[in-house]
C-alpha positions in Angstrom: 164.1 86.3 -20.1 160.4 85.3 -19.4 159.3 84.9 -15.8 156.6 82.3 -14.9 153.5 84.2 -13.7 152.5 83.6 -10.1 148.8 83.2 -10.8 146.8 80.4 -12.2 146.5 80.7 -15.9 144.3 78.8 -18.3 144.2 78.8 -22.1 141.2 81.1 -22.5 142.4 83.4 -19.7 145.2 84.5 -22.0 143.0 87.1 -23.6 143.9 90.7 -22.8 140.3 91.8 -23.4 136.9 90.5 -22.4 136.2 87.2 -24.1 133.5 87.5 -26.8 132.6 85.3 -29.7 132.7 81.6 -29.0 134.9 79.6 -31.3 137.1 76.5 -31.1 139.7 78.6 -29.3 137.8 81.5 -27.8 138.7 84.8 -29.4 139.0 88.1 -27.5 137.9 91.5 -28.5 138.3 95.0 -27.0 135.0 96.8 -27.1 135.8 100.3 -28.3 138.3 102.6 -29.9 138.7 105.6 -32.1 136.3 106.3 -34.9 138.4 107.3 -37.9 140.9 104.8 -39.2 144.1 106.2 -40.7 145.7 104.1 -43.3 149.5 103.7 -43.4 151.3 100.5 -44.5 148.9 98.8 -42.1 146.8 100.5 -39.5 144.7 99.0 -36.7 141.6 101.0 -36.5 139.3 100.1 -33.6 135.5 100.5 -33.6 133.9 103.3 -31.6 132.7 102.6 -28.1 129.5 100.6 -27.7 129.7 99.5 -31.3 126.8 97.2 -32.2 126.3 95.4 -35.5 123.3 93.6 -36.8 123.9 89.9 -36.8 123.1 87.5 -39.6 120.0 86.2 -37.6 118.6 89.7 -36.9 119.9 90.0 -33.3 122.1 92.8 -32.2 125.8 91.9 -32.1 128.1 93.5 -29.6 131.7 92.9 -28.8 131.0 90.8 -25.7 128.1 88.8 -27.1 128.4 85.1 -28.0 128.1 84.7 -31.7 128.1 80.9 -32.3 128.2 77.7 -30.4 131.2 75.4 -30.5 131.9 74.7 -34.2 131.8 71.3 -35.8 135.2 71.0 -37.3 134.2 67.9 -39.3 131.3 69.5 -41.3 132.3 69.4 -45.0 132.7 72.4 -47.2 131.0 72.4 -50.6 134.0 72.3 -53.0 132.0 73.7 -55.9 130.8 76.8 -54.0 134.4 77.3 -52.6 135.8 77.3 -56.1 133.2 79.8 -57.3 134.2 82.1 -54.4 137.9 82.0 -55.5 136.9 82.5 -59.2 134.9 85.6 -58.2 137.9 87.0 -56.3 140.2 86.5 -59.3 137.6 88.1 -61.7 137.3 91.3 -59.7 138.6 94.4 -61.5 141.8 95.7 -60.0 143.1 92.5 -58.5 145.4 91.6 -61.3 147.0 88.2 -62.2 149.4 87.8 -59.2 146.9 86.2 -56.8 146.9 83.1 -54.7 143.9 81.8 -52.7 143.1 78.6 -50.8 140.2 77.3 -48.7 140.8 74.4 -46.3 138.9 72.1 -44.1 139.9 72.2 -40.4 141.9 69.0 -40.9 144.0 70.7 -43.6 142.2 69.1 -46.6 142.3 71.5 -49.5 138.7 72.2 -50.7 139.6 74.8 -53.4 142.6 76.8 -54.4 144.3 78.9 -57.1 148.1 79.1 -57.3 148.3 78.2 -53.7 151.8 76.8 -54.1 153.2 80.0 -55.7 155.5 81.8 -53.3 154.6 85.5 -53.0 155.4 88.3 -50.7 153.1 88.0 -47.6 153.5 91.4 -45.8 152.2 91.1 -42.2 150.5 87.7 -42.6 154.1 86.5 -41.9 153.4 87.3 -38.3 151.0 84.3 -38.1 154.0 81.9 -38.7 156.0 83.6 -36.0 153.0 83.5 -33.6 152.3 79.8 -34.0 155.9 78.8 -33.7 156.5 81.0 -30.6 153.2 80.0 -28.9 154.0 76.3 -29.4 157.3 76.6 -27.5 157.2 79.4 -25.0 155.1 79.3 -21.8 152.5 81.9 -22.8 151.7 82.4 -19.1 155.2 83.8 -18.5 155.9 87.4 -17.8 158.8 89.7 -18.7 160.2 91.3 -15.5 162.0 94.6 -15.4 164.4 94.6 -12.4 166.7 96.7 -10.3 169.9 95.5 -8.7 172.1 97.0 -6.1 175.9 96.7 -6.7 177.6 97.6 -3.4 181.0 99.2 -3.6 183.7 98.5 -1.1 184.6 102.2 -1.3 182.7 105.1 -2.8 179.1 105.1 -4.2 176.9 102.0 -4.7 175.3 101.4 -8.1 171.8 100.7 -9.0 171.3 98.8 -12.3 168.0 98.7 -14.1 167.8 95.5 -16.2 165.3 94.7 -18.9 164.1 91.2 -19.9 162.1 92.1 -23.0 159.1 94.1 -21.7 158.7 96.7 -24.5 155.3 97.8 -23.2 156.4 99.4 -20.0 154.4 102.4 -18.7 156.0 105.5 -17.3 153.6 105.7 -14.3 152.3 103.2 -11.8 151.8 99.6 -12.9 148.4 99.2 -14.6 146.6 95.9 -14.0 143.8 96.8 -16.4 145.9 97.1 -19.6 148.6 95.2 -21.5 150.4 98.3 -22.5 151.7 99.7 -19.2 151.0 96.6 -17.1 154.5 97.1 -15.6 155.1 100.8 -14.5 158.4 102.5 -14.0 157.0 104.7 -11.3 156.1 101.6 -9.3 159.6 100.2 -9.9 161.1 103.5 -8.8 159.0 103.5 -5.6 159.9 99.9 -4.7 163.6 100.5 -5.6 163.8 103.6 -3.4 162.1 101.7 -0.5 164.6 98.9 -0.8 167.5 101.3 -0.9 166.4 103.3 2.1 165.9 100.0 4.1 169.6 99.4 3.5 170.5 103.0 4.4 171.4 103.9 0.8 170.2 107.3 -0.4 172.9 108.1 -3.0 173.8 105.9 -6.0 175.2 105.7 -9.5 172.8 104.5 -12.1 173.5 102.0 -14.9 171.4 99.9 -17.2 171.6 96.3 -18.6 170.2 96.1 -22.2 172.2 93.0 -23.1 169.3 90.6 -23.7 169.3 90.6 -27.5 173.0 91.3 -28.1 174.2 93.7 -30.7 172.3 92.4 -33.8 168.7 93.7 -33.4 167.5 94.8 -36.9 166.7 92.6 -39.9 168.9 93.6 -42.9 166.9 95.8 -45.3 164.0 96.6 -43.0 164.6 100.3 -43.4 163.2 100.2 -46.9 159.7 99.8 -45.5 160.3 101.9 -42.3 160.1 105.5 -43.4 160.7 108.0 -40.5 161.0 105.1 -38.1 157.2 104.7 -38.1 157.0 100.9 -38.2 160.0 99.4 -36.5 162.4 100.1 -33.7 165.1 97.6 -32.9 164.2 94.9 -30.4 165.2 95.9 -26.9 165.3 94.6 -23.4 162.9 97.4 -22.4 160.8 100.2 -23.9 158.0 102.4 -22.9 154.9 101.9 -25.0 156.9 100.2 -27.7 158.9 103.3 -28.2 156.0 105.3 -29.5 156.6 109.0 -29.3 153.1 110.6 -28.8 154.4 114.0 -27.9 151.4 114.6 -25.7 148.8 113.0 -28.0 148.7 109.7 -26.1 145.5 107.7 -26.5 143.1 107.5 -23.6 143.3 103.7 -23.6 147.0 102.6 -24.0 145.8 99.3 -25.6 143.7 101.0 -28.2 145.1 103.3 -30.9 145.2 103.6 -34.7 147.9 106.0 -35.6 151.6 105.5 -36.1 153.8 108.0 -34.2 157.5 107.9 -34.9 159.3 105.2 -32.8 162.3 106.0 -30.6 165.4 104.1 -31.8 167.0 104.2 -28.3 164.3 102.7 -26.2 166.4 101.2 -23.3 168.2 104.6 -22.9 164.8 106.3 -22.8 163.6 104.0 -20.1 166.8 104.6 -18.0 166.5 108.4 -18.4 162.9 108.4 -17.2 163.7 105.9 -14.4 166.5 108.2 -13.3 164.0 111.1 -12.8 161.5 108.9 -11.1 164.0 107.5 -8.7 165.3 111.0 -7.9 161.8 112.1 -7.1 161.6 109.3 -4.5 164.5 110.9 -2.6 167.4 109.0 -4.1 170.3 111.1 -5.3 171.8 110.0 -8.7 175.5 110.9 -8.7 176.6 110.1 -12.3 175.4 112.5 -15.0 175.0 109.9 -17.7 173.9 106.3 -17.0 176.2 103.8 -18.8 175.6 100.2 -19.9 176.7 97.2 -17.9 175.8 93.5 -17.6 174.4 92.0 -14.4 175.5 88.5 -13.6 172.7 85.9 -13.6 173.3 84.9 -10.0 172.3 88.3 -8.6 169.0 88.9 -6.8 167.0 92.0 -7.7 166.0 94.4 -5.0 162.8 95.3 -6.9 160.9 94.4 -10.1 157.7 94.8 -12.1 156.2 92.3 -14.5 154.7 92.6 -17.9 151.4 91.1 -18.9 151.6 87.4 -19.7 153.1 86.6 -23.1 149.7 85.5 -24.5 148.4 89.0 -23.9 151.4 90.6 -25.4 151.0 88.3 -28.5 147.4 89.4 -28.8 148.5 93.0 -28.6 151.1 92.4 -31.3 148.7 90.7 -33.7 145.9 93.2 -33.2 148.2 96.2 -33.9 150.4 94.3 -36.3 153.4 95.5 -34.2 156.5 94.6 -36.2 159.0 95.0 -33.3 157.0 92.7 -31.0 156.8 90.2 -33.8 160.6 90.3 -34.1 160.9 90.0 -30.4 158.8 86.8 -30.3 161.1 85.4 -32.9 164.1 86.4 -30.7 162.6 84.9 -27.5 161.9 81.7 -29.4 165.6 81.7 -30.7 166.9 82.1 -27.1 164.6 79.4 -25.8 165.6 76.9 -28.5 169.4 77.8 -28.3 169.5 79.4 -31.8 171.8 82.3 -32.6 170.8 85.5 -30.8 170.2 87.5 -34.0 167.5 88.1 -36.6 168.8 85.1 -38.6 168.6 83.0 -35.5 165.0 84.1 -35.0 163.8 83.1 -38.5 165.7 79.8 -38.2 163.9 79.1 -34.9 160.5 79.9 -36.4 161.2 77.6 -39.4 162.4 74.8 -37.2 159.3 74.8 -35.0 156.9 75.0 -38.0 158.7 72.1 -39.5 158.3 70.2 -36.3 154.6 71.0 -36.4 154.3 69.5 -39.9 153.7 72.8 -41.7 154.6 72.6 -45.4 157.4 75.2 -45.8 157.9 74.9 -49.6 158.9 78.2 -51.0 159.3 79.9 -47.6 161.9 82.7 -47.5 161.9 84.7 -44.2 163.7 88.0 -44.4 162.3 88.7 -40.9 159.7 87.5 -38.4 157.2 90.3 -39.1 156.8 90.6 -42.9 158.0 94.2 -43.0 161.5 93.6 -44.6 161.5 93.2 -48.4 162.4 89.7 -49.7 160.1 87.4 -47.7 158.1 84.9 -49.7 155.7 82.1 -48.7 152.7 80.3 -50.2 149.0 80.6 -49.5 149.2 76.9 -48.7 151.6 77.6 -45.8 149.5 80.4 -44.4 146.3 78.2 -44.5 148.1 75.3 -42.8 149.0 77.6 -40.0 145.4 78.6 -39.6 144.3 75.0 -39.7 146.6 74.4 -36.7 144.9 77.4 -35.0 141.6 75.6 -35.2 143.1 72.9 -33.0 142.7 73.7 -29.4 146.1 73.2 -27.8 149.1 74.8 -26.3 149.5 77.4 -29.0 146.0 78.9 -28.5 147.6 82.4 -28.1 148.4 82.4 -31.8 144.7 82.4 -32.6 143.3 84.5 -29.7 144.9 87.7 -31.0 143.6 87.6 -34.5 141.5 90.5 -35.7 137.7 90.3 -36.1 136.4 92.2 -39.2 134.1 94.9 -38.1 135.1 94.8 -34.5 138.8 94.9 -33.7 142.4 95.2 -34.9 143.7 95.9 -38.4 140.5 94.3 -39.8 138.1 96.5 -37.9 137.2 98.3 -41.2 137.3 95.2 -43.4 133.8 93.7 -42.8 132.1 93.4 -46.2 128.8 91.9 -45.0 127.0 91.9 -41.7 126.0 88.4 -42.5 129.6 87.4 -41.6 129.9 89.6 -38.5 131.8 87.8 -35.8 132.4 84.7 -37.8 135.9 85.4 -39.1 139.3 85.8 -37.3 142.0 87.1 -39.5 145.4 88.6 -39.9 145.8 91.3 -42.6 148.9 92.2 -44.6 149.6 95.4 -46.5 152.6 96.8 -48.2 152.9 99.0 -51.3 152.6 96.0 -53.6 151.0 93.5 -51.3 147.5 92.9 -50.0 146.9 89.7 -48.1 144.7 88.1 -45.5 144.6 84.8 -43.7 142.5 83.4 -40.9 139.7 81.0 -40.0 136.0 81.1 -40.3 133.1 79.8 -38.3 130.6 79.0 -41.0 126.9 80.1 -40.8 125.5 76.6 -41.2 128.1 75.0 -38.9 131.6 73.9 -39.5 134.8 75.9 -39.9 137.3 76.7 -42.6 140.9 78.0 -42.9 141.9 80.3 -45.7 144.6 82.5 -47.1 144.7 85.1 -49.9 147.9 86.8 -51.2 147.8 89.4 -54.0 151.1 90.9 -55.2 151.3 93.9 -57.6 147.6 94.7 -57.5 146.4 96.8 -60.3 144.2 98.8 -58.0 145.1 98.5 -54.3 141.7 99.7 -52.8 139.7 97.6 -55.2 141.8 94.6 -54.2 141.2 95.2 -50.5 137.5 95.3 -51.2 137.6 92.1 -53.3 139.5 90.3 -50.4 136.9 91.6 -47.9 134.1 90.2 -50.0 135.9 86.9 -50.5 136.4 86.5 -46.7 132.8 87.5 -45.9 131.6 84.9 -48.5 133.5 82.1 -46.7 131.0 82.3 -43.8 128.2 81.2 -46.1 130.0 78.0 -47.4 
């Protein structure tokens, strides 16, 4: 379970990357990444290092430059111009008839819409619901510790147990304070564990692991239909190295910045334990048993060593930027545990729905097959998505749900979705892509002042790439309203 961080932690400090564009909630953007996006169901291409874009006012725009002053959330949107923007989207060749779109004021007032109350498949925009719900309840300054315990035997060999508490972004090396992915390192844990054992005169142990956090039910029913070759989901786990990504020597230079989808291990806790075994052995501790087995450590025991993840806010930003399905499911599960729901995929979706209902979000038509949007069968309305984004424009305890949104042209899954440099830095979005879905939701800092929330969902597009382009142009046009 989450551990409260031991450092002072303010809302804007949640960002895992340098804070760039000013907005009502302070977005965060990493500054560079690979140069050639690879499209799968949904990829997260990052801009090349030192990327600069011409701004709408002729100044150079970089990832760490302030774009706008604090937005005036009361400035009205021209309803006629908003309606024209939606009409233009619908008229684009290739979009097809199954389209919903909505534009809202910051206070949730609908300015213009089309079929906004029709429930459609949302793809990864579902993650915005999970993020808002989780960030509204969990302490986003908490961390997820990975711990070791010593179980002393009256006779025979003592046992070391490595226990996970949900950190699925462990690193195999030393703890890395400069990144989210790998913030807690297994080598550091092995060193500290070996030191604690030697202090007690222990140099020979059995090794077991505790992966009990999420019980036995870890995979939403039917998710395999959109998870070919285990590229997009691995079951939620108490611990994993780099989310289970199997790079096979092709690891990115920056563990927080990548665009490809290597196959995901489906046995992440066992992988962690196997690597930890080798690392502990290299520190002079003899591991007696050949195959580590699972066990459960009682809650009253004190660890002999531990390493801590990045704060949950940073993990959420990583999840949103990379559209990480497993981490989205994990946030649902952490929410379920926190609110005493069933420890299962169904419990996670119930927890998200309950919190959104408490927040006053209209859930008409909502069907959640999972917390990530990957599993077939989810449905929601553009109205629900836009209401979530309107909440994101309200500075408050759930700021982490907004900080991780992608910025078209700069970062995340929308890095290659900027249709006009006039809109550079003014939109924060979450994209969604499946075989028959193209969607986007987010909020906009308008050129002339004021803000807007929006959502677009297209199902069964006649031309997928043409639809993506039409959505990009629609979103860029919002900045001019």
